[in-house]
N, C-alpha and C positions, 0 to 999 in steps of 0.2 A: 321584627317584621316577619309575618307569615307569608312566605313566598308562594306556597302551593295553593292557598285558599285564604281569602280575606273575608269571606261571607261571615256575618256575625252569628247567625243561627241557621238551623236546618229548616226554618219555616219557608213555605213557598213565597216567592216574590209577588207583590201585587202587580196586577196588569198595568203596564205604563199607559198614561193618558196621552195619546197622540192625536192631534187634530190636523186634518188635511184640507187644503184649499186649492182651488184652481186660480192661477194667476191670469187675470184678464185685464191687460193693460196695467194701470196702477192699482186696480181693485183685486182684493182677495175674496173669492166666492166660496163659502164653506161647502164641503162635500158631505153628503149624507152617508151613513154606513152602506146603504144600497149602492150608491154611486161608486164608493171606494171598491166594493166587491166586484162591481162590473168593469172596472177600469184596471187593466193589467199594470200600468205604471203606478197607479195609486196603491193597489194592494201589495205590490212588490215593495214600495217605499215604506208602507206601514209595517210589513213583516221585517224589513231590514232595520227599521228604527226600534221596534220592540225587542228584537234579538240583541241589538247593541246595548240598549238601556239595561236590559236584564244582565248581560255579561258584565257591564261596567259595575253594576251594583253587587254582583256575586263575587267578581274576582279582584276588583280594585279597591274594595272597601269604601267606596264613595256613598255618601248619603243618597237614598233613593231620590230620583228626580222624575219628571214627567208624571206629576200628580194632578188630580183634578184642579187644584188651586194654582198649579205651575205647570201647565201641559207643554209638551214639545209641539211646536207648530211647524208644519211643512207646507210649502207652497210649490205646486207643480207648474213649471213655466214651459209652455210648448215652444218648439223651435228655438231652443236655447241650449248652448253647448257649454255648460259649466255647472258647478254646484258650490254653494258657499254658505257659511253660518254668519248671520248678522247678529252680533251680540247686543247691539243697541235695540233692535227690534225683537230679539229672541226668536228669530225666524230662520229656518233652514230652507233654502231655495234649491230645488232640483230641476235641472233642465230636462226637457223631453228629448233632446238630441235632434239631429237632422235627418235621421232615418237612413243615412248613407255611411258617412264616416263615423259618426257618433250615434250610439244607442242611448236610451234613456239613462240618466245618471242616478239610477235607483238601486244599483247593485249593493250588496251587503257591505263590501269594503269601502265603497264611495260614501255611503250614508255614515258608516262607523267612523271614517276619517273626520267628517265634519262634526259629528256629535262628540268626538273626543275633543275637538277644538272648543266646543260648547262648555266643556268641563275644565279646560285649562284656564289659567289666570289671564284675564283680559289686559292686564297691565305689563305682561311680558312683551318686550319690543319685537316687532316682526322685521327684524333685520339682523345681518351678521350671524354670529354664533347663537344668539338668543333665539332668533327665528328659526335657525337650523335645528336647534334642540326641539323646539315646538313642533316643527314639521316631522322630524324623525320619529318622535314618540307617537304622533297621530298616525303615521304610516305604519309603524311596527305593530301597534295595538290593533289597528284596523285589519291588518293581514292575519294576525293571530285569531281574531274573531271570525274572519272569513275562512279560516282553514289553513292558511299558510302556504300559498304558492308564491308569495312575495311579489306578485305583479299587481300593482295598484290599479284598480278599475279595468282589468283585462276583459270584463264583460261589457264594458262601455266602449272601449277603444281597442282596436286590434293590437295585441302585445302589451297593453296597459300603458299608463302614463309614465310609470317608473317601475323598474325591476330592482327591488332592494337587494337581491342576491348578486346582481351584476351591474352595479352602478358605473356610470361613465368615469367617475373619479373614485378609485378604490384605495388610494393612499394619499396621505396628506402632502407628500412630495410632489403630487401631480396637480396640486391646486395652482391656478394662475392668480395674478394680482386681482384683488377685489372679486373673489369668487361669489357666485350667487348662493342664495339660501339652499337650494336643492343640491348643489355640488357639495356644500359643507354637510348637509343633512345625510347625504349618501354615505359618509364615513361612519356616522353613528348607526345608521340603518344596517350597514354591512356588518359592523361589530355585533349588532343585535342578532342578525340572522346567523352568524357563526356561533354566537353563544347559545342560541336556541337549539343548535344541533346536539348539544350536550345537556343543557339544563331543562330543555323543553320550552315550547313557545309561550305558554301561560306564565311560567316562572320568569322568563326573560322579560315579557311585557310588564310584569309587576315590578321588576327591578328598575327598568327604564322609567316607568310611570312614577313610582314612588320617589326615585332619586331626583327626577326633574321637578316634581312638586316641592320637594324639600329645598331645592336650590333657590326657590323664590323667583324674583323678577329679572335676575341677570345671570341666567345659566350660561355655561360655555361647554364646549366639547370636552375639554380636559377635566372640568369639574364634574361633568356627567360620567366620564370614564372613572375617575377616582371614586365617586360615590357608588357606582354600581359594583365596582371591585370591592370596596369596603363592605357593602351590604352582602355580597356573595361570601366574603370571608366570615362575616358574622353569622350568616345562616348555615352555610355548609362546613366551614372550618378550614383552617390553613392546610394546605397539602392535598385537599380534595380535588378530584378532576373537574368538578363543577366550578369551584373558585378559580382554578387555574385556567379553565376554558374562557371565563369572562376576561381575565387579564390578558390572555393570549389574543383574544379577539380584538381588543383595543390596540395592542401592540401591532397586530397585523395590518391595521389601517393607518398606523403612524401617529396616532393622537397621543400616545405615551410610548416611552422606550423602556 
């Protein structure tokens, strides 16, 4: 595994094909390039999507997507306070916010989070630790793409929806019975943030992404921990500060001892 770069060649990446639509009730109305340029939310969404797609292709070693025959489609829905990827429709819906509490859901990390979901296995269960691994990887990679202040969607909602560096649950011993996905995900995310301080954000994102992908449809926090630790040992070597930092990060959140 090449942690620092997984780009296959030095050739420039082709421009991603991203199609934007206005959501008008159940109808999707295509936007022209001129309309996209004139609409702040649309132009921001397009830039966020292209940045994310290029980063994924360059750093995660994924096959190029958003091609003319398989475009990424984005629907802009006014007066809607959410963003989500619909794998069945292959459609990313971005809410326009309410203009007061929520701004438009077009920020780079918001779009990146959802497009990471688009590249994850659709058969991974969205519950328990499987769902937590899925969410954590999407959060961590999105924040690395966005520059790494670790606050998801801070440009959409004051303070962000989640602060990966200071989650409400920072150690496994703090979990209550039947914890939610985001409480569990916070442990993996905090371990990622702490690892990134030593190995760097991109290398950490690659470790978490590649390990979760290799785990298949039934990942768990412990398997993710062991996989990232083993990959760090393989890449940097036993006794290195990088490999030790990854292990220490997982120990610090109580996933391994």
